[in-house]
N, C-alpha and C positions, 0 to 999 in steps of 0.2 A: 547608346550606352553613354552615360555621363563622364565628361572627358576632364581631367585636372590638369589644368595649365601650370601651376606653382605650388611651391609646399605650404605657402599661407592658406590658399584654398583648401588643399588636401587637408591641413590641420582644422579648419572650419569644419570640413563634412566628418571628420571624424567626431568632432566635439558634438555636433549636431546629431549624430547617429547615436551617441553615448546618452545623450540628454532624452532622445525620444526613447530609447530602450529602459531608461531610469524612469521615465514618466509612466510608460505601460506598465512597468512594474509596481508602480507606486499605486496606479489606479485599480489595476487588475487585484491587489491585495484584499480591498474591499468589494469589488465589483468582479464578479467571476462566475462562470457558470459551466454546468457539467451535464453532459448529453449521456443520461442514463435510460437504457433501453428495456431494463429488466420489468419484469411484471409488477412487481411491488416497489419498484425504485428505490432497491435495498442498498444501492451505493450513493445515495445523496441521502442529505439531512433532511427530514421529515419537517413540514410544517409546525408541529408539535414540540420538536425538540427546539425548534427555532425560538418558538413562544419561551420556552422555559430558560433558554440562555438568555435572551433579553431581560430576564429578572435579576441578574446576577449584576451588584452593585460595589462588589470587592473582587480583589484579585482571586481567581479559583486556580489552583495549581493541580493538575493532573501529573502524578508519577507512574510510568509503565515500567515494572520490572519483568523482562521478557527475554529468556534465552535466544541467542542469536543462532541462526543457520539451523533450524528444527526442521527434519523432513516433514514431507506432504501436507496435509492439512493443517499442521500447527504453524509451519511458516507462511503459510497462505492467511491464518488468523492474524499473525503479527501484521502483516502488510496491510490488510484489512481495516486492524485497529489503527493504524499510524494514518491510514486514509481520512477515517472517518472524524480521527481528533484534528485532523487539519481543517477540516470543515467546520467543528465545533471552535476552533481558535480562529477562525476567519469569521464566524456569525459572532464571537464574542466581544467585539468592538474593543479589542484592547485589555479585557478583563480576564481572558482564558489563556493560560500557556501550559503545553505539554512538555515533559522529558522523557526519554526514553533510556532504560538504563540495561546492561548486561551484568548482573551480579554473579554470575557462576564462577567469574575469575578474581573476584574483588571481595573479600570478606568484609570490608566494611559497608559496601553495597548490599551484600548479602544479609548481614546483622540488621540495617536499615529496614530491609523488606520484611525480615521477619519482625519487626518491632511495630509494624504496619499490619501484623498479621496475614501477611504472604509468605506461605511457606513450600519450600519446593516440593514438588511431586517426582515421582517416580516415571519414566517414560521409555518405553522399547525402541531402540534404534538399530539401525543398521549401519556399521562403520567398519572401513575395511575390511568387507565381506565377512563381518561377524554381528551377531544380535548382542547387542550389549543395553543393561540398562543403565540411564543417565537420570541424575538428580538436576529438574529444570525448573526454571520460573515462569509463571506464566500468570499475574496479576497486576493489578493497579490499585492506585489508592488517590482519593481526593481531598484535598486540604482547601478548606475555606474559613477562614479567620482561626477560631479555637476549635471547629468540629473537624470531623473527618469522617469518610464513607469508604469502604475497601469492597472490591471485587477480586477474592482470593485467588481464584482460578478462572481462567478464560480458554475454555476447551472447544468452545465452537463459534462461529459469527452470528449464528442463528439468534435473535434476540438481543444480540448485543447492542445495537442503537438504545433499544428500550431500558437494558441494565446502566447503561450510562446515563441516561437522561434520567431515569429513576433516580440517581443515585446525587444527580445535581439538584434534582428537584428536592430531595430530602434535607441537602444543605441549605439550599436558598429559602425554603419554607420552615423557617425553625420551629413553628407550633402546628402540632398535627391537630386535625379536628376530631370530633368523637363521634363513634356510631356504637350502636349496641345492640347485641344479640338479647331478643324476650326469650326469659326462662319462664315455662308454664309446667306446674306441676312440681312433682319432687325430683324425678330424673332428668339430668340435662344429655342433650344429645350429644356425640362425640363429633365436634366441627373443627378439629385442629387442624387440617388442612387449608380450609377455607379461611380461616382466622389468620394463619401464616402468612397468607397471600395479602391478607387487607392490613395486616400489622405493618407492611412496608410503609404505607402512606397515611394510615389513620391510628388513632387510639381505638383500639377495641375493648368492650368492657361489657358484662352482663348487667342486665335491668330486669326488674320485678316490677309486677302491677300492684305489688303489696303497697307501694308509694307511688308518688307524682314522678315520672320520667324526668331525670335532670333537665335543667334547660340548655345546656351546652350540648345535649345529644339531638344531633340534626336529621340522624337516620336510625329508625329503628328495624331491625332484621327479625321477622317472625316465622316460624316455621312449626309443621307437624303439631297443628292445635287437634286434640281429639275428644275433649270434654266441652262442658259447657263453660264459658268462663263469668265469674261472678259480677253481679251488678256494679257494683263500686269498683272492680278491675276494669270492667269495660267503658266505665265512666271516664277512668284515668286515661286510656287507649284513646277513646275519642278527645278527651283533652289536647292530647298529644296532636292529633291531625288536625284539631282547631288551631292551635298556633302556629300552624305551617309545617309540623313535622314530617317528614317523608316515609315510606312505607316500603320495603322489600320482601315480599311474602312468597314462601313456598308451601303450598297447600292442596292436596289433592281432597276430592270429594269420597273417595273410597280409600280404604286403608288395606293394602295389598300384602299378604301373608304367603310368602314363597314356601317356607316349611308345612305348612297346614294345607297349602295349595287351595286356598281360598280369599276372597275378599269379604269385607264388610262395611256396611255405610256407617259413613262419620255423621253423627248428631251432635250439633253444637251450635249454639246461638251466634259464633263468628262467622258464619256463611249468612248470617243476617246483616252483621256490619258489614261484609264483603258486597252486599247488596246496595247498601247505603252508598259506599264507593263506586257505585257502577260497574262491579265485576261478580258477573252472576256465574256459577258455575253447574252443570248438570252432574248428576249422579249417575254416573258411568265411570269405565275404564277406557280409554283408548287403544285401538290395535294398528300397528303399522306393518306394512312387511318390510321398511326400511327400518332396521332395528339392531341392536346388541345382542348377540347370542349368548346363552348360559351353558355352563358346563354340567352335565348330567352323568349319573351312573349308571351303567346297566349291567345285567348280569348276561353270560353268553357260557351257558355250561357252568364249569368250576370257575370261570373268570370274572372277574369285576372290571369292566372297563369305563374310562372316561370318556366323553366325547361331546363336542360343542352341537347345540341345536339352536337355530334361529328362534326368537322368543318376541313377539310381536307387541307385548305388553311393556317391552322397553325401547320406545321409539327412539330413533336417531333423528333429531331434527335437523335438516339441511336446507329448509325454505325459510326465510326471514322476512319481516316488514322492511319498511323504509324509514329506519330511524338511526340515530348515532350509535345507539347502544348495540346495535348487531350488524353494523357496517363492517364487511370485509370477515365476517366470521364465516366457517366453512362447515361447521357442526357442533351440536349440543346434543350430550347424551341427557335421557331421563328415564324414569321408573315409575311405573304404574300413574298414569298421567290422566286427569279428567279434562273434558272439554269447557271451554271457557266460552261463553255465548256473546255474540259480538251483536245480535238482533237489536237494532234502535227501539223497537218496539217493546223490548223487554226491558232496555235500560234508555228511556226516553231522554235522560239528562247528559246520557256520557256521551255526547258530541266529539269531544277530545280522545275516546278509547280509541287504542291505536294498538293493533295484534301485532306482536314480534316474533312469534314463534310458531311456525307450522309443522303439522306433521304431512307426509306425502300425499299423493293423490290416489294411493293403495292404501286407505284407511278404512277403519272400522270402529264400532264400540260394542261393548258388554253392559249389558245392562240386567237388573234384577236378580239372576244367579250368577255368582261370580267364580267360575271354576276356571283356576289357573294352573292347572297341570302343564307342562310343556310337551308332553308325550300324546299325540293323537287327540288333541282337544279340537272338537268340531267348531268351536268359535272361532278358532284362528283362521278359518276359510273365508270369513266375512269380512274381506277389506277390499270391497270394490266401490267405497264411498270416498268424495273430496276430502283434502286435507282439514285436519281440525286444527284450531286454535288452541295451543296451550301454554302461550306466555302473551301477556297483555300490560299495557301502559297506559293509566288514566290520571287525568289531571283533575283534582276534586275541590269542591267547598264544602265542608261539612256543616249543615244545619247552617245558621245565619252568620257564620264566620266570614269574614273577609279574605283571610289567608288560604292561599291554594298551594293544595301539597301534591306531591307526586308519588303514585302508587305503581309498583311494578308486582304482579303476580305470574307465578310459575307454577301450574298444578301438578307439582310433583312435592310431597311433603319430606323426602328424603334428598331432597336437591342439594342441601350443605352439607350433609352427614357425611363422616369419613366412609362408611360402608354404602352410602348410596351415591349422588352426584358429584361429593366430594372425592371421590376416587377418581375421578376421570380429570387430569390436566386441562384437557380442552374446554371443559366448562369454567376453569377460572378466570379465563379472559373475558367470558360473558359475565361471570359475578362482579368481576373489577370493574367492567366497563359501566354497568349498571350502578354500581356504589358510586362511582367517580360523578357519573351524571346527577344522580338524585344529589349529591353534595355540592352540585355547581362546579365541579371540578372536572373538565374534558379536554384538558391538554394531552394525557396520555392516550385518551380513547382510540383515536384514529392509529396512532403509533403502534399500539400494543396488537393489534388487529392486523397491522400488515406484517406482524411478525410470527403468524400462524403458518405452522408447517405441516398441518395435516392437509394432504391433498386426496381425498376420497375418489375414486371412480364413480362417474356418474351412471347409473342403472338404466339402461335404455326400454323404453317401450317397446312391446311385442312387435308394432308396425315397423318399426325403426330397426329392429333387429333383422327382419325378412328383407327390407331394403339394402343394408348393409353387408347381410350374407350373399344376395344374389349381386350386388355390385362388386364383391370381392371374388365371386366366382366368375362372372362373364367379362370384368374388366382387363385383367390380363391377356387372354387371348385375343380380345378386341384389340388391344395396344400391339398387339405382335403382328396380327394381319394386316393394320393399318400401316405398319414400321414395313412389313412386306412389300404391300402394295405402293408405298413410296419409292422405296428401294427398285422393284420392277418398273414403275415408271420412269425412273431416273435412267436405269441401263437401256431401257426401250428407247428413250430421247438420244443417249449418247449412240447407239448402233445407229439409228436413222440418221444422226450427224455424220456418222463417219461413212455411211453409204452414200451420202449425197456429196461428200467432198470425193471419195475415192472412187465413185461409181461401180 
């Protein structure tokens, strides 16, 4: 133990200890680490968020208006938010600061919160053994120069880092790149859900092939082509690809009609164009035992009852390729898909063709006659084939052009529509990932994927089911017998020891 001989040396030790503590705190402000053992590192700021934060060149202020002492998960939300904002501030190199206010007892703060678009919400809480309804604040605002963005209500920690980083990115990147949905024919499909997701980061507009695609459009989203495209319009589409424009295509080879319970092959020169891009499609509909159910109405006597039945023509994708756009995804829902051919003998120039979406190894195909009835359909029994590719990425150079275009094809004509794939929130992550990748902005792709909350149970093969069944049957009695034998051996040993000692 260190001995202090006089007051002077004692004072010196105190000064030295204070200096060491100050130095450690000063260094740890910028050099720190966090041991995060969660599966998706949810309590640590992701590399994508750090890259966005590094782009901040001016003071960014985050004001949090959050009622204190909230019960249950809402109190945890506040603590989690404070923890993660501390990491943003640490990585901000002095350009980020955050402030937390409790406006419920301060009318001036409450008015300030409302001015920023943060309105109080009603929350049921138990106080003094009584159920009460309180008006609470759970929002935050981002101030950067003359601009601001707001998160009005923070109800959950799920996706919170993504929301915060997205707002920061919108402030830092003052100009939004342009993407366009291609309009073909008179009627435009309803794509409000997907458009709303993409408008957070991009200027979304519509485009027609009656005139050239504007030069500021870097990505064209195409879906549900049902007829032949005019020659001059096809020339404009090819001109867009020749100049390096990228395509995100949702197109099946067969149009499924569940009301009429039949499918019709689509005849269009658009499939010849896809062939030029190295993306060939089979004229079929893909079946999969891993699928989305549909609701049917059946008559039972005088009653009409609704029930859900599996529908193999609506595959749920849970197998993905090795690419950034599908990294971390857990599932994507599709309707009436067709198989994409990846055989190099079919597309000899498509060495860059990369499958993205696969059906399960309990798949099949329907060809020729397309009978879509969900009840007692004999075609649904033919699901013994390996997985089919229903989504792919290809890098192409069209004709003699030197510009390389990226093309992503999902073989589902309704993948973007509100009544089709756009009705499933889990699809939005894949759509946003693909658009970010095709637009050359991948900062949020990895972060968006790690915020996925769908955790479907994995379906076991028959052999695995049998193995686990017998394991669960035999293992408990085996453990009990083994424990009994150990206890018996120990008691016998003690008995012999006592016998030897006391004879």
